VEXLOVEX-621037 format. One record per residue (C-alpha): x, y, z; residue number from 1; residue in one letter. Coordinates in nm, 2 decimals. Each point is the difference from the previous one (the first is absolute). Layout:
# VEXLOVEX-621037
[[X, Y, Z], NUM, a]
...
This chain:
# VEXLOVEX-621037
[[0.80, -1.33, 0.45], 1, x]
[[0.24, 0.30, -0.06], 2, x]
[[0.20, -0.22, -0.25], 3, x]
[[-0.30, -0.07, -0.21], 4, x]
[[-0.08, 0.38, -0.01], 5, x]
[[0.36, 0.08, -0.09], 6, x]
[[0.00, -0.26, -0.28], 7, x]
[[-0.31, 0.16, -0.17], 8, x]
[[0.14, 0.34, 0.04], 9, x]
[[0.31, -0.08, -0.22], 10, x]
[[0.00, 0.22, -0.30], 11, x]
[[-0.05, -0.29, -0.24], 12, x]
[[-0.32, -0.09, 0.15], 13, x]
[[-0.16, 0.36, 0.01], 14, x]
[[-0.25, -0.10, 0.27], 15, x]
[[-0.10, 0.26, 0.26], 16, x]
[[-0.09, -0.18, 0.33], 17, x]
[[-0.18, 0.11, 0.29], 18, x]
[[-0.02, -0.17, 0.34], 19, x]
[[-0.25, 0.08, 0.28], 20, x]
[[0.24, 0.04, 0.27], 21, x]
[[0.37, 0.00, 0.09], 22, x]
[[0.17, -0.32, 0.11], 23, x]
[[-0.09, -0.02, 0.37], 24, x]
[[-0.33, 0.18, -0.02], 25, x]
[[-0.35, -0.16, 0.00], 26, x]
[[-0.24, 0.09, -0.27], 27, x]
[[-0.33, 0.15, 0.16], 28, x]
[[-0.35, -0.11, -0.10], 29, x]
[[-0.33, 0.11, 0.08], 30, x]
[[-0.35, -0.18, -0.05], 31, x]
[[-0.12, 0.35, -0.09], 32, x]
[[0.22, 0.03, -0.29], 33, x]
[[-0.03, -0.38, -0.11], 34, x]
[[0.36, -0.02, -0.04], 35, x]
[[0.34, 0.17, 0.10], 36, x]
[[0.10, 0.35, 0.05], 37, x]
[[0.23, -0.04, -0.31], 38, x]
[[-0.26, -0.15, -0.23], 39, x]
[[-0.25, 0.28, 0.11], 40, x]
[[0.26, 0.25, -0.08], 41, x]
[[0.10, -0.15, -0.32], 42, x]
[[-0.36, -0.03, -0.13], 43, x]
[[-0.07, 0.37, 0.10], 44, x]
[[0.32, 0.10, -0.18], 45, x]
[[-0.09, -0.18, -0.32], 46, x]
[[-0.36, 0.14, 0.00], 47, x]
[[0.15, 0.34, -0.04], 48, x]
[[0.11, 0.13, 0.33], 49, x]
[[0.35, -0.04, -0.08], 50, x]
[[0.00, 0.23, -0.30], 51, x]
[[0.18, 0.26, 0.21], 52, x]
[[0.06, 0.24, -0.28], 53, x]
[[-0.38, -0.01, -0.13], 54, x]
[[0.12, -0.08, -0.34], 55, x]
[[-0.19, -0.31, -0.08], 56, x]
[[0.30, -0.25, 0.04], 57, x]
[[0.13, -0.18, 0.30], 58, x]
[[0.37, -0.05, 0.00], 59, x]
[[0.18, -0.27, 0.22], 60, x]
[[0.16, 0.30, 0.20], 61, x]
[[-0.35, 0.15, 0.06], 62, x]
[[-0.16, -0.34, 0.10], 63, x]
[[0.30, -0.07, 0.25], 64, x]
[[-0.04, 0.33, 0.15], 65, x]
[[-0.37, -0.03, 0.04], 66, x]
[[0.03, -0.34, 0.14], 67, x]
[[0.26, 0.10, 0.26], 68, x]
[[-0.22, 0.30, 0.11], 69, x]
[[-0.30, -0.17, 0.00], 70, x]
[[0.13, -0.30, 0.21], 71, x]
[[0.15, 0.23, 0.25], 72, x]
[[-0.35, 0.13, 0.05], 73, x]
[[-0.18, -0.34, 0.01], 74, x]
[[0.26, -0.16, 0.24], 75, x]
[[0.10, 0.28, 0.21], 76, x]
[[0.35, -0.02, -0.14], 77, x]
[[0.03, -0.36, 0.11], 78, x]
[[0.05, -0.14, -0.35], 79, x]
[[0.23, 0.10, -0.27], 80, x]
[[-0.03, -0.12, -0.36], 81, x]
[[0.30, -0.07, -0.21], 82, x]
[[0.06, 0.06, -0.37], 83, x]
[[0.27, -0.11, -0.21], 84, x]
[[0.06, 0.07, -0.37], 85, x]
[[0.30, -0.06, -0.24], 86, x]
[[0.21, 0.30, -0.08], 87, x]
[[-0.10, 0.14, -0.33], 88, x]
[[0.19, -0.15, -0.30], 89, x]
[[0.14, 0.22, -0.28], 90, x]
[[-0.29, -0.10, -0.24], 91, x]
[[-0.29, 0.04, 0.26], 92, x]
[[-0.23, 0.29, -0.01], 93, x]
[[0.07, 0.27, 0.26], 94, x]
[[-0.36, -0.01, 0.13], 95, x]
[[0.00, -0.08, 0.38], 96, x]
């Protein structure tokens, strides 16, 4: 799985990838959520809770920070999401 994520993260692909947990962790789910902790955190973040600067925009960095903090709370620190993104290219915008 890590090789797939690493391939997508290459600069020429320009793809940001998120994984719900680290390699040897299990992804927690709850019937009350209707899905896993990662999906719950992602949905909440994209719905606006990840706009940490309250400027009407959610950056990849804000989303990653929100998901990590929210999942720590949801799973009592038992699940750690992973984000990978390509390094900025000289022609890419500087926005995170």
